[in-house]
Predicted model as a PDB file, atoms N, CA, C, CB and O in Angstrom, pLDDT in the B-factor column:
MODEL        1                                                                  
ATOM      1  N   UNK A   1    -150.754 -50.516 132.447  1.00 57.00           N  
ATOM      2  CA  UNK A   1    -150.384 -51.790 132.220  1.00 57.00           C  
ATOM      3  C   UNK A   1    -149.831 -52.474 133.498  1.00 57.00           C  
ATOM      4  CB  UNK A   1    -149.434 -51.795 131.136  1.00 57.00           C  
ATOM      5  O   UNK A   1    -148.969 -51.971 134.220  1.00 57.00           O  
ATOM      6  N   UNK A   2    -150.375 -53.579 133.680  1.00 63.00           N  
ATOM      7  CA  UNK A   2    -150.126 -54.245 134.869  1.00 63.00           C  
ATOM      8  C   UNK A   2    -149.277 -55.614 134.422  1.00 63.00           C  
ATOM      9  CB  UNK A   2    -151.565 -54.536 135.655  1.00 63.00           C  
ATOM     10  O   UNK A   2    -149.705 -56.355 133.536  1.00 63.00           O  
ATOM     11  N   UNK A   3    -148.104 -55.852 135.089  1.00 68.00           N  
ATOM     12  CA  UNK A   3    -147.230 -56.967 134.777  1.00 68.00           C  
ATOM     13  C   UNK A   3    -147.251 -58.012 135.966  1.00 68.00           C  
ATOM     14  CB  UNK A   3    -145.760 -56.432 134.502  1.00 68.00           C  
ATOM     15  O   UNK A   3    -146.977 -57.570 137.082  1.00 68.00           O  
ATOM     16  N   UNK A   4    -147.510 -59.177 135.851  1.00 71.00           N  
ATOM     17  CA  UNK A   4    -147.619 -60.111 136.900  1.00 71.00           C  
ATOM     18  C   UNK A   4    -146.505 -61.089 136.609  1.00 71.00           C  
ATOM     19  CB  UNK A   4    -149.039 -60.775 136.985  1.00 71.00           C  
ATOM     20  O   UNK A   4    -146.341 -61.757 135.589  1.00 71.00           O  
ATOM     21  N   UNK A   5    -145.725 -61.037 137.778  1.00 77.00           N  
ATOM     22  CA  UNK A   5    -144.621 -62.036 137.756  1.00 77.00           C  
ATOM     23  C   UNK A   5    -144.684 -63.095 138.933  1.00 77.00           C  
ATOM     24  CB  UNK A   5    -143.261 -61.275 137.826  1.00 77.00           C  
ATOM     25  O   UNK A   5    -144.735 -62.589 140.054  1.00 77.00           O  
ATOM     26  N   UNK A   6    -144.688 -64.260 138.880  1.00 85.00           N  
ATOM     27  CA  UNK A   6    -144.903 -65.298 139.921  1.00 85.00           C  
ATOM     28  C   UNK A   6    -143.452 -65.060 140.699  1.00 85.00           C  
ATOM     29  CB  UNK A   6    -145.195 -66.993 139.244  1.00 85.00           C  
ATOM     30  O   UNK A   6    -142.360 -64.846 140.172  1.00 85.00           O  
ATOM     31  N   UNK A   7    -143.758 -65.159 142.040  1.00 82.00           N  
ATOM     32  CA  UNK A   7    -142.871 -65.049 143.135  1.00 82.00           C  
ATOM     33  C   UNK A   7    -141.562 -66.095 142.861  1.00 82.00           C  
ATOM     34  CB  UNK A   7    -143.725 -65.396 144.530  1.00 82.00           C  
ATOM     35  O   UNK A   7    -140.401 -65.803 143.147  1.00 82.00           O  
ATOM     36  N   UNK A   8    -141.995 -67.386 142.242  1.00 83.00           N  
ATOM     37  CA  UNK A   8    -141.151 -68.475 142.034  1.00 83.00           C  
ATOM     38  C   UNK A   8    -140.135 -68.004 141.172  1.00 83.00           C  
ATOM     39  CB  UNK A   8    -141.825 -69.650 141.505  1.00 83.00           C  
ATOM     40  O   UNK A   8    -138.967 -68.348 141.353  1.00 83.00           O  
ATOM     41  N   UNK A   9    -140.512 -67.146 140.124  1.00 87.00           N  
ATOM     42  CA  UNK A   9    -139.724 -66.869 138.991  1.00 87.00           C  
ATOM     43  C   UNK A   9    -138.683 -65.903 139.555  1.00 87.00           C  
ATOM     44  CB  UNK A   9    -140.568 -66.288 137.766  1.00 87.00           C  
ATOM     45  O   UNK A   9    -137.496 -66.055 139.265  1.00 87.00           O  
ATOM     46  N   UNK A  10    -139.076 -64.953 140.323  1.00 87.00           N  
ATOM     47  CA  UNK A  10    -138.216 -64.168 140.762  1.00 87.00           C  
ATOM     48  C   UNK A  10    -137.157 -64.704 141.796  1.00 87.00           C  
ATOM     49  CB  UNK A  10    -138.910 -63.185 141.205  1.00 87.00           C  
ATOM     50  O   UNK A  10    -136.013 -64.259 141.900  1.00 87.00           O  
ATOM     51  N   UNK A  11    -137.638 -65.609 142.463  1.00 86.00           N  
ATOM     52  CA  UNK A  11    -136.743 -66.260 143.358  1.00 86.00           C  
ATOM     53  C   UNK A  11    -135.727 -67.171 142.615  1.00 86.00           C  
ATOM     54  CB  UNK A  11    -137.540 -67.054 144.359  1.00 86.00           C  
ATOM     55  O   UNK A  11    -134.588 -67.282 143.068  1.00 86.00           O  
ATOM     56  N   UNK A  12    -136.095 -67.807 141.518  1.00 88.00           N  
ATOM     57  CA  UNK A  12    -135.201 -68.542 140.641  1.00 88.00           C  
ATOM     58  C   UNK A  12    -134.064 -67.741 139.930  1.00 88.00           C  
ATOM     59  CB  UNK A  12    -136.021 -69.182 139.623  1.00 88.00           C  
ATOM     60  O   UNK A  12    -132.945 -68.174 139.657  1.00 88.00           O  
ATOM     61  N   UNK A  13    -134.542 -66.534 139.689  1.00 92.00           N  
ATOM     62  CA  UNK A  13    -133.640 -65.401 139.047  1.00 92.00           C  
ATOM     63  C   UNK A  13    -132.594 -65.130 140.004  1.00 92.00           C  
ATOM     64  CB  UNK A  13    -134.425 -64.011 138.712  1.00 92.00           C  
ATOM     65  O   UNK A  13    -131.416 -65.072 139.651  1.00 92.00           O  
ATOM     66  N   UNK A  14    -132.961 -64.962 141.182  1.00 91.00           N  
ATOM     67  CA  UNK A  14    -132.077 -64.557 142.386  1.00 91.00           C  
ATOM     68  C   UNK A  14    -131.184 -65.674 142.373  1.00 91.00           C  
ATOM     69  CB  UNK A  14    -132.839 -64.357 143.863  1.00 91.00           C  
ATOM     70  O   UNK A  14    -129.980 -65.471 142.216  1.00 91.00           O  
ATOM     71  N   UNK A  15    -131.723 -67.049 142.548  1.00 91.00           N  
ATOM     72  CA  UNK A  15    -130.846 -68.126 142.780  1.00 91.00           C  
ATOM     73  C   UNK A  15    -129.667 -68.254 141.623  1.00 91.00           C  
ATOM     74  CB  UNK A  15    -131.727 -69.419 142.862  1.00 91.00           C  
ATOM     75  O   UNK A  15    -128.502 -68.563 141.871  1.00 91.00           O  
ATOM     76  N   UNK A  16    -130.148 -67.983 140.437  1.00 91.00           N  
ATOM     77  CA  UNK A  16    -129.349 -68.196 139.300  1.00 91.00           C  
ATOM     78  C   UNK A  16    -128.148 -67.028 139.494  1.00 91.00           C  
ATOM     79  CB  UNK A  16    -130.295 -68.062 137.857  1.00 91.00           C  
ATOM     80  O   UNK A  16    -126.945 -67.286 139.453  1.00 91.00           O  
ATOM     81  N   UNK A  17    -128.678 -65.797 139.697  1.00 93.00           N  
ATOM     82  CA  UNK A  17    -127.493 -64.763 139.852  1.00 93.00           C  
ATOM     83  C   UNK A  17    -126.770 -65.085 141.043  1.00 93.00           C  
ATOM     84  CB  UNK A  17    -127.957 -63.246 139.953  1.00 93.00           C  
ATOM     85  O   UNK A  17    -125.564 -64.860 140.940  1.00 93.00           O  
ATOM     86  N   UNK A  18    -127.133 -65.528 142.106  1.00 92.00           N  
ATOM     87  CA  UNK A  18    -126.204 -66.003 143.310  1.00 92.00           C  
ATOM     88  C   UNK A  18    -125.121 -67.013 142.961  1.00 92.00           C  
ATOM     89  CB  UNK A  18    -127.069 -66.676 144.430  1.00 92.00           C  
ATOM     90  O   UNK A  18    -123.964 -66.999 143.380  1.00 92.00           O  
ATOM     91  N   UNK A  19    -125.710 -67.949 142.073  1.00 91.00           N  
ATOM     92  CA  UNK A  19    -124.816 -69.013 141.517  1.00 91.00           C  
ATOM     93  C   UNK A  19    -123.856 -68.449 140.513  1.00 91.00           C  
ATOM     94  CB  UNK A  19    -125.633 -70.134 140.855  1.00 91.00           C  
ATOM     95  O   UNK A  19    -122.687 -68.834 140.487  1.00 91.00           O  
ATOM     96  N   UNK A  20    -124.260 -67.666 139.794  1.00 93.00           N  
ATOM     97  CA  UNK A  20    -123.489 -67.236 138.543  1.00 93.00           C  
ATOM     98  C   UNK A  20    -122.484 -66.000 139.080  1.00 93.00           C  
ATOM     99  CB  UNK A  20    -124.629 -66.685 137.239  1.00 93.00           C  
ATOM    100  O   UNK A  20    -121.320 -65.996 138.679  1.00 93.00           O  
ATOM    101  N   UNK A  21    -122.847 -65.189 139.789  1.00 95.00           N  
ATOM    102  CA  UNK A  21    -122.150 -63.923 140.151  1.00 95.00           C  
ATOM    103  C   UNK A  21    -121.595 -63.724 141.580  1.00 95.00           C  
ATOM    104  CB  UNK A  21    -123.066 -62.848 139.911  1.00 95.00           C  
ATOM    105  O   UNK A  21    -120.637 -62.998 141.846  1.00 95.00           O  
ATOM    106  N   UNK A  22    -122.360 -64.505 142.537  1.00 93.00           N  
ATOM    107  CA  UNK A  22    -121.806 -64.384 143.974  1.00 93.00           C  
ATOM    108  C   UNK A  22    -120.795 -65.629 144.316  1.00 93.00           C  
ATOM    109  CB  UNK A  22    -123.105 -64.379 145.079  1.00 93.00           C  
ATOM    110  O   UNK A  22    -120.038 -65.534 145.282  1.00 93.00           O  
ATOM    111  N   UNK A  23    -120.807 -66.679 143.574  1.00 92.00           N  
ATOM    112  CA  UNK A  23    -120.264 -67.712 143.805  1.00 92.00           C  
ATOM    113  C   UNK A  23    -120.674 -68.702 144.613  1.00 92.00           C  
ATOM    114  CB  UNK A  23    -119.380 -67.454 144.060  1.00 92.00           C  
ATOM    115  O   UNK A  23    -119.913 -69.423 145.259  1.00 92.00           O  
ATOM    116  N   UNK A  24    -122.090 -68.781 144.602  1.00 91.00           N  
ATOM    117  CA  UNK A  24    -122.774 -69.711 145.651  1.00 91.00           C  
ATOM    118  C   UNK A  24    -122.779 -71.028 144.772  1.00 91.00           C  
ATOM    119  CB  UNK A  24    -124.441 -69.175 146.199  1.00 91.00           C  
ATOM    120  O   UNK A  24    -123.186 -71.078 143.611  1.00 91.00           O  
ATOM    121  N   UNK A  25    -122.258 -72.102 145.511  1.00 92.00           N  
ATOM    122  CA  UNK A  25    -122.212 -73.343 144.993  1.00 92.00           C  
ATOM    123  C   UNK A  25    -123.522 -74.071 144.608  1.00 92.00           C  
ATOM    124  CB  UNK A  25    -121.537 -74.060 145.874  1.00 92.00           C  
ATOM    125  O   UNK A  25    -124.441 -74.053 145.426  1.00 92.00           O  
ATOM    126  N   UNK A  26    -123.672 -74.683 143.479  1.00 91.00           N  
ATOM    127  CA  UNK A  26    -125.049 -75.346 143.198  1.00 91.00           C  
ATOM    128  C   UNK A  26    -125.537 -76.298 144.205  1.00 91.00           C  
ATOM    129  CB  UNK A  26    -125.023 -76.096 141.919  1.00 91.00           C  
ATOM    130  O   UNK A  26    -126.754 -76.435 144.327  1.00 91.00           O  
ATOM    131  N   UNK A  27    -124.752 -76.950 144.918  1.00 92.00           N  
ATOM    132  CA  UNK A  27    -125.057 -77.838 145.831  1.00 92.00           C  
ATOM    133  C   UNK A  27    -125.757 -77.102 147.040  1.00 92.00           C  
ATOM    134  CB  UNK A  27    -123.834 -78.583 146.190  1.00 92.00           C  
ATOM    135  O   UNK A  27    -126.723 -77.639 147.583  1.00 92.00           O  
ATOM    136  N   UNK A  28    -125.258 -75.813 147.491  1.00 91.00           N  
ATOM    137  CA  UNK A  28    -125.861 -75.137 148.460  1.00 91.00           C  
ATOM    138  C   UNK A  28    -127.119 -74.550 148.362  1.00 91.00           C  
ATOM    139  CB  UNK A  28    -125.153 -74.327 148.774  1.00 91.00           C  
ATOM    140  O   UNK A  28    -127.864 -74.377 149.326  1.00 91.00           O  
ATOM    141  N   UNK A  29    -127.434 -74.156 146.891  1.00 89.00           N  
ATOM    142  CA  UNK A  29    -128.698 -73.773 146.445  1.00 89.00           C  
ATOM    143  C   UNK A  29    -129.861 -74.903 146.482  1.00 89.00           C  
ATOM    144  CB  UNK A  29    -128.502 -73.274 145.080  1.00 89.00           C  
ATOM    145  O   UNK A  29    -131.050 -74.702 146.732  1.00 89.00           O  
ATOM    146  N   UNK A  30    -129.237 -76.144 146.173  1.00 89.00           N  
ATOM    147  CA  UNK A  30    -130.130 -77.350 146.114  1.00 89.00           C  
ATOM    148  C   UNK A  30    -130.476 -77.489 147.685  1.00 89.00           C  
ATOM    149  CB  UNK A  30    -129.342 -78.789 145.403  1.00 89.00           C  
ATOM    150  O   UNK A  30    -131.673 -77.451 147.972  1.00 89.00           O  
ATOM    151  N   UNK A  31    -129.612 -77.633 148.644  1.00 90.00           N  
ATOM    152  CA  UNK A  31    -129.884 -77.671 150.014  1.00 90.00           C  
ATOM    153  C   UNK A  31    -130.876 -76.818 150.571  1.00 90.00           C  
ATOM    154  CB  UNK A  31    -128.809 -77.450 150.648  1.00 90.00           C  
ATOM    155  O   UNK A  31    -131.749 -77.206 151.347  1.00 90.00           O  
ATOM    156  N   UNK A  32    -130.705 -75.430 150.090  1.00 88.00           N  
ATOM    157  CA  UNK A  32    -131.659 -74.401 150.531  1.00 88.00           C  
ATOM    158  C   UNK A  32    -133.129 -74.743 149.931  1.00 88.00           C  
ATOM    159  CB  UNK A  32    -131.135 -72.921 150.036  1.00 88.00           C  
ATOM    160  O   UNK A  32    -134.135 -74.580 150.621  1.00 88.00           O  
ATOM    161  N   UNK A  33    -133.184 -75.247 148.550  1.00 86.00           N  
ATOM    162  CA  UNK A  33    -134.395 -75.526 148.025  1.00 86.00           C  
ATOM    163  C   UNK A  33    -134.960 -76.641 148.774  1.00 86.00           C  
ATOM    164  CB  UNK A  33    -134.316 -75.782 146.627  1.00 86.00           C  
ATOM    165  O   UNK A  33    -136.127 -76.566 149.158  1.00 86.00           O  
ATOM    166  N   UNK A  34    -134.186 -77.757 149.040  1.00 88.00           N  
ATOM    167  CA  UNK A  34    -134.756 -78.940 149.900  1.00 88.00           C  
ATOM    168  C   UNK A  34    -135.169 -78.505 151.184  1.00 88.00           C  
ATOM    169  CB  UNK A  34    -133.753 -80.066 150.124  1.00 88.00           C  
ATOM    170  O   UNK A  34    -136.172 -79.068 151.622  1.00 88.00           O  
ATOM    171  N   UNK A  35    -134.618 -77.608 151.919  1.00 89.00           N  
ATOM    172  CA  UNK A  35    -135.090 -77.145 153.156  1.00 89.00           C  
ATOM    173  C   UNK A  35    -136.332 -76.380 153.153  1.00 89.00           C  
ATOM    174  CB  UNK A  35    -134.136 -76.399 153.734  1.00 89.00           C  
ATOM    175  O   UNK A  35    -137.015 -76.225 154.166  1.00 89.00           O  
ATOM    176  N   UNK A  36    -136.657 -75.838 151.844  1.00 85.00           N  
ATOM    177  CA  UNK A  36    -137.732 -75.082 151.835  1.00 85.00           C  
ATOM    178  C   UNK A  36    -138.901 -76.036 151.565  1.00 85.00           C  
ATOM    179  CB  UNK A  36    -137.586 -73.973 150.864  1.00 85.00           C  
ATOM    180  O   UNK A  36    -140.004 -75.739 152.025  1.00 85.00           O  
ATOM    181  N   UNK A  37    -138.738 -77.192 150.832  1.00 86.00           N  
ATOM    182  CA  UNK A  37    -139.668 -78.249 150.855  1.00 86.00           C  
ATOM    183  C   UNK A  37    -139.937 -78.874 152.065  1.00 86.00           C  
ATOM    184  CB  UNK A  37    -139.314 -79.164 150.041  1.00 86.00           C  
ATOM    185  O   UNK A  37    -141.071 -79.323 152.234  1.00 86.00           O  
ATOM    186  N   UNK A  38    -139.128 -78.980 152.909  1.00 87.00           N  
ATOM    187  CA  UNK A  38    -139.220 -79.656 154.291  1.00 87.00           C  
ATOM    188  C   UNK A  38    -140.036 -78.578 155.095  1.00 87.00           C  
ATOM    189  CB  UNK A  38    -137.645 -80.009 155.021  1.00 87.00           C  
ATOM    190  O   UNK A  38    -141.069 -78.978 155.632  1.00 87.00           O  
ATOM    191  N   UNK A  39    -139.734 -77.431 155.219  1.00 86.00           N  
ATOM    192  CA  UNK A  39    -140.413 -76.472 155.883  1.00 86.00           C  
ATOM    193  C   UNK A  39    -142.022 -76.349 155.377  1.00 86.00           C  
ATOM    194  CB  UNK A  39    -139.598 -75.171 155.683  1.00 86.00           C  
ATOM    195  O   UNK A  39    -142.926 -75.997 156.135  1.00 86.00           O  
ATOM    196  N   UNK A  40    -142.196 -76.678 154.063  1.00 86.00           N  
ATOM    197  CA  UNK A  40    -143.568 -76.555 153.603  1.00 86.00           C  
ATOM    198  C   UNK A  40    -144.504 -77.829 154.259  1.00 86.00           C  
ATOM    199  CB  UNK A  40    -143.546 -76.572 151.902  1.00 86.00           C  
ATOM    200  O   UNK A  40    -145.694 -77.990 153.989  1.00 86.00           O  
ATOM    201  N   UNK A  41    -143.827 -78.573 155.044  1.00 89.00           N  
ATOM    202  CA  UNK A  41    -144.639 -79.688 155.520  1.00 89.00           C  
ATOM    203  C   UNK A  41    -144.602 -79.470 157.098  1.00 89.00           C  
ATOM    204  CB  UNK A  41    -144.034 -81.196 155.016  1.00 89.00           C  
ATOM    205  O   UNK A  41    -145.042 -80.328 157.864  1.00 89.00           O  
ATOM    206  N   UNK A  42    -144.184 -78.560 157.430  1.00 91.00           N  
ATOM    207  CA  UNK A  42    -144.154 -78.288 159.086  1.00 91.00           C  
ATOM    208  C   UNK A  42    -145.358 -77.429 159.514  1.00 91.00           C  
ATOM    209  CB  UNK A  42    -142.724 -77.427 159.590  1.00 91.00           C  
ATOM    210  O   UNK A  42    -146.254 -76.991 158.791  1.00 91.00           O  
ATOM    211  N   UNK A  43    -145.172 -77.267 160.988  1.00 92.00           N  
ATOM    212  CA  UNK A  43    -146.211 -76.194 161.363  1.00 92.00           C  
ATOM    213  C   UNK A  43    -145.932 -74.918 161.032  1.00 92.00           C  
ATOM    214  CB  UNK A  43    -146.467 -76.135 162.702  1.00 92.00           C  
ATOM    215  O   UNK A  43    -146.798 -74.073 161.259  1.00 92.00           O  
ATOM    216  N   UNK A  44    -144.780 -74.554 160.484  1.00 90.00           N  
ATOM    217  CA  UNK A  44    -144.349 -73.107 160.220  1.00 90.00           C  
ATOM    218  C   UNK A  44    -144.872 -72.668 158.907  1.00 90.00           C  
ATOM    219  CB  UNK A  44    -142.782 -72.932 160.229  1.00 90.00           C  
ATOM    220  O   UNK A  44    -144.955 -71.471 158.634  1.00 90.00           O  
ATOM    221  N   UNK A  45    -145.264 -73.700 158.001  1.00 90.00           N  
ATOM    222  CA  UNK A  45    -145.829 -73.354 156.571  1.00 90.00           C  
ATOM    223  C   UNK A  45    -146.805 -72.196 156.571  1.00 90.00           C  
ATOM    224  CB  UNK A  45    -146.587 -74.597 155.942  1.00 90.00           C  
ATOM    225  O   UNK A  45    -146.636 -71.307 155.737  1.00 90.00           O  
ATOM    226  N   UNK A  46    -147.809 -72.123 157.427  1.00 92.00           N  
ATOM    227  CA  UNK A  46    -148.990 -71.070 157.501  1.00 92.00           C  
ATOM    228  C   UNK A  46    -148.367 -69.837 157.795  1.00 92.00           C  
ATOM    229  CB  UNK A  46    -150.125 -71.367 158.615  1.00 92.00           C  
ATOM    230  O   UNK A  46    -148.754 -68.832 157.198  1.00 92.00           O  
ATOM    231  N   UNK A  47    -147.385 -69.762 158.695  1.00 92.00           N  
ATOM    232  CA  UNK A  47    -146.777 -68.528 158.880  1.00 92.00           C  
ATOM    233  C   UNK A  47    -145.817 -67.988 158.009  1.00 92.00           C  
ATOM    234  CB  UNK A  47    -146.267 -68.531 159.955  1.00 92.00           C  
ATOM    235  O   UNK A  47    -145.710 -66.764 157.944  1.00 92.00           O  
ATOM    236  N   UNK A  48    -145.055 -68.768 157.283  1.00 88.00           N  
ATOM    237  CA  UNK A  48    -144.350 -68.505 156.116  1.00 88.00           C  
ATOM    238  C   UNK A  48    -145.035 -67.925 155.083  1.00 88.00           C  
ATOM    239  CB  UNK A  48    -143.814 -69.559 155.669  1.00 88.00           C  
ATOM    240  O   UNK A  48    -144.658 -66.960 154.418  1.00 88.00           O  
ATOM    241  N   UNK A  49    -146.189 -68.623 154.952  1.00 89.00           N  
ATOM    242  CA  UNK A  49    -147.142 -68.271 153.539  1.00 89.00           C  
ATOM    243  C   UNK A  49    -147.849 -67.003 153.948  1.00 89.00           C  
ATOM    244  CB  UNK A  49    -148.429 -69.566 153.073  1.00 89.00           C  
ATOM    245  O   UNK A  49    -148.149 -66.226 153.042  1.00 89.00           O  
ATOM    246  N   UNK A  50    -148.151 -66.694 155.178  1.00 92.00           N  
ATOM    247  CA  UNK A  50    -148.781 -65.361 155.485  1.00 92.00           C  
ATOM    248  C   UNK A  50    -147.742 -64.322 155.530  1.00 92.00           C  
ATOM    249  CB  UNK A  50    -149.550 -65.368 156.823  1.00 92.00           C  
ATOM    250  O   UNK A  50    -148.115 -63.197 155.199  1.00 92.00           O  
ATOM    251  N   UNK A  51    -146.518 -64.471 155.871  1.00 91.00           N  
ATOM    252  CA  UNK A  51    -145.455 -63.511 155.785  1.00 91.00           C  
ATOM    253  C   UNK A  51    -145.203 -63.197 154.320  1.00 91.00           C  
ATOM    254  CB  UNK A  51    -144.184 -64.030 156.475  1.00 91.00           C  
ATOM    255  O   UNK A  51    -145.118 -62.016 153.984  1.00 91.00           O  
ATOM    256  N   UNK A  52    -145.086 -64.090 153.495  1.00 87.00           N  
ATOM    257  CA  UNK A  52    -144.675 -63.894 152.251  1.00 87.00           C  
ATOM    258  C   UNK A  52    -145.761 -63.022 151.523  1.00 87.00           C  
ATOM    259  CB  UNK A  52    -144.403 -65.217 151.605  1.00 87.00           C  
ATOM    260  O   UNK A  52    -145.498 -62.044 150.823  1.00 87.00           O  
ATOM    261  N   UNK A  53    -147.156 -63.565 151.812  1.00 89.00           N  
ATOM    262  CA  UNK A  53    -148.071 -62.872 151.097  1.00 89.00           C  
ATOM    263  C   UNK A  53    -148.164 -61.402 151.565  1.00 89.00           C  
ATOM    264  CB  UNK A  53    -149.340 -63.562 151.184  1.00 89.00           C  
ATOM    265  O   UNK A  53    -148.590 -60.550 150.785  1.00 89.00           O  
ATOM    266  N   UNK A  54    -147.769 -61.078 152.844  1.00 90.00           N  
ATOM    267  CA  UNK A  54    -147.993 -59.747 153.337  1.00 90.00           C  
ATOM    268  C   UNK A  54    -146.860 -59.042 152.736  1.00 90.00           C  
ATOM    269  CB  UNK A  54    -148.063 -59.618 154.913  1.00 90.00           C  
ATOM    270  O   UNK A  54    -147.100 -57.923 152.282  1.00 90.00           O  
ATOM    271  N   UNK A  55    -145.604 -59.522 152.647  1.00 87.00           N  
ATOM    272  CA  UNK A  55    -144.611 -58.909 152.147  1.00 87.00           C  
ATOM    273  C   UNK A  55    -144.711 -58.516 150.654  1.00 87.00           C  
ATOM    274  CB  UNK A  55    -143.573 -59.667 152.407  1.00 87.00           C  
ATOM    275  O   UNK A  55    -144.179 -57.483 150.248  1.00 87.00           O  
ATOM    276  N   UNK A  56    -145.478 -59.448 149.747  1.00 84.00           N  
ATOM    277  CA  UNK A  56    -145.713 -59.081 148.349  1.00 84.00           C  
ATOM    278  C   UNK A  56    -146.777 -58.002 148.526  1.00 84.00           C  
ATOM    279  CB  UNK A  56    -146.189 -60.347 147.379  1.00 84.00           C  
ATOM    280  O   UNK A  56    -146.644 -56.979 147.854  1.00 84.00           O  
ATOM    281  N   UNK A  57    -147.639 -58.092 149.212  1.00 86.00           N  
ATOM    282  CA  UNK A  57    -148.725 -56.770 149.182  1.00 86.00           C  
ATOM    283  C   UNK A  57    -148.003 -55.566 149.640  1.00 86.00           C  
ATOM    284  CB  UNK A  57    -150.107 -56.948 150.235  1.00 86.00           C  
ATOM    285  O   UNK A  57    -148.308 -54.475 149.159  1.00 86.00           O  
ATOM    286  N   UNK A  58    -147.070 -55.669 150.530  1.00 87.00           N  
ATOM    287  CA  UNK A  58    -146.470 -54.221 150.967  1.00 87.00           C  
ATOM    288  C   UNK A  58    -145.723 -53.872 149.454  1.00 87.00           C  
ATOM    289  CB  UNK A  58    -145.167 -54.306 152.541  1.00 87.00           C  
ATOM    290  O   UNK A  58    -146.019 -52.806 148.914  1.00 87.00           O  
ATOM    291  N   UNK A  59    -144.838 -54.715 148.852  1.00 84.00           N  
ATOM    292  CA  UNK A  59    -144.057 -54.308 147.672  1.00 84.00           C  
ATOM    293  C   UNK A  59    -145.003 -53.908 146.678  1.00 84.00           C  
ATOM    294  CB  UNK A  59    -143.141 -55.397 147.133  1.00 84.00           C  
ATOM    295  O   UNK A  59    -144.693 -52.882 146.071  1.00 84.00           O  
ATOM    296  N   UNK A  60    -146.175 -54.507 146.328  1.00 83.00           N  
ATOM    297  CA  UNK A  60    -147.100 -54.090 145.287  1.00 83.00           C  
ATOM    298  C   UNK A  60    -148.066 -52.850 146.003  1.00 83.00           C  
ATOM    299  CB  UNK A  60    -148.030 -55.495 144.742  1.00 83.00           C  
ATOM    300  O   UNK A  60    -149.010 -52.454 145.319  1.00 83.00           O  
ATOM    301  N   UNK A  61    -147.904 -52.373 147.042  1.00 82.00           N  
ATOM    302  CA  UNK A  61    -148.636 -51.268 147.609  1.00 82.00           C  
ATOM    303  C   UNK A  61    -150.161 -51.677 147.734  1.00 82.00           C  
ATOM    304  CB  UNK A  61    -148.443 -49.967 146.708  1.00 82.00           C  
ATOM    305  O   UNK A  61    -150.952 -50.742 147.609  1.00 82.00           O  
ATOM    306  N   UNK A  62    -150.602 -52.724 147.923  1.00 69.00           N  
ATOM    307  CA  UNK A  62    -151.865 -52.983 147.983  1.00 69.00           C  
ATOM    308  C   UNK A  62    -152.320 -53.590 149.552  1.00 69.00           C  
ATOM    309  CB  UNK A  62    -152.120 -53.940 146.791  1.00 69.00           C  
ATOM    310  O   UNK A  62    -153.314 -54.259 149.833  1.00 69.00           O  
ATOM    311  N   UNK A  63    -151.245 -53.112 150.430  1.00 61.00           N  
ATOM    312  CA  UNK A  63    -151.755 -53.474 151.847  1.00 61.00           C  
ATOM    313  C   UNK A  63    -153.013 -52.589 152.261  1.00 61.00           C  
ATOM    314  CB  UNK A  63    -150.546 -53.242 152.955  1.00 61.00           C  
ATOM    315  O   UNK A  63    -153.248 -51.433 151.909  1.00 61.00           O  
ATOM    316  N   UNK A  64    -153.837 -53.495 153.177  1.00 58.00           N  
ATOM    317  CA  UNK A  64    -155.043 -52.872 153.630  1.00 58.00           C  
ATOM    318  C   UNK A  64    -155.043 -52.603 155.074  1.00 58.00           C  
ATOM    319  CB  UNK A  64    -156.182 -53.679 153.295  1.00 58.00           C  
ATOM    320  O   UNK A  64    -156.018 -52.070 155.603  1.00 58.00           O  
TER     321      UNK A  64                                                      
ENDMDL                                                                          
END                                                                             
């Protein structure tokens, strides 16, 4: 049985847990999210995307 879970859901759960249990303030989480949107429009976006995809492949055990 295969379970597919989008990375954005996992990151959302991690952000919620950080706010709830680690005492991270909501405005800090919002600033970090906005920084992510900013990075998506820079020349670093392809490198970040490739690194994320490779990391997910390693975790899934499907690296080639």
